[in-house]
C-alpha angles and dihedrals in degrees: 000000000000125000091255097059101058122142089253092054091049090050090049091052092049093048090049091050092050092047091050092049093048094050092049096046092040093064091049093049092047094050093045090057093057117089092203129007116245114242093244092053090047091051091048092050091049089055094054098084092052091048092050092047090050093051090052099043104037098063092047091049096050097040097037127090130250091281092059093046093050092045091051092048091050090047090052092053092046091045092056091063107023142040126271099269096060088043092055093044092048093050091046092051092049095049092046093048093048092048090051095045101037100027 
């Protein structure tokens, strides 16, 4: 048996899986018990997509090179006027061109 697959590691993985399952099902069970959602909870749930997007984009922007920064800026501009597919394609084209031209 390798060092990675010890009984403690297996227990840690199982505990992590159970904790993940309980947090996911807990939110569903809690929301299903409510007859109507309070306005503050509704506002918090509406803010979740922006918070998740920020946590995904910000580290890439600040740790990425010039090609990533320019591609994100171009994607932002395209995203203001178009749907997500043209935004993704535009950002991808810009980052690929910059990587080919700049290196």
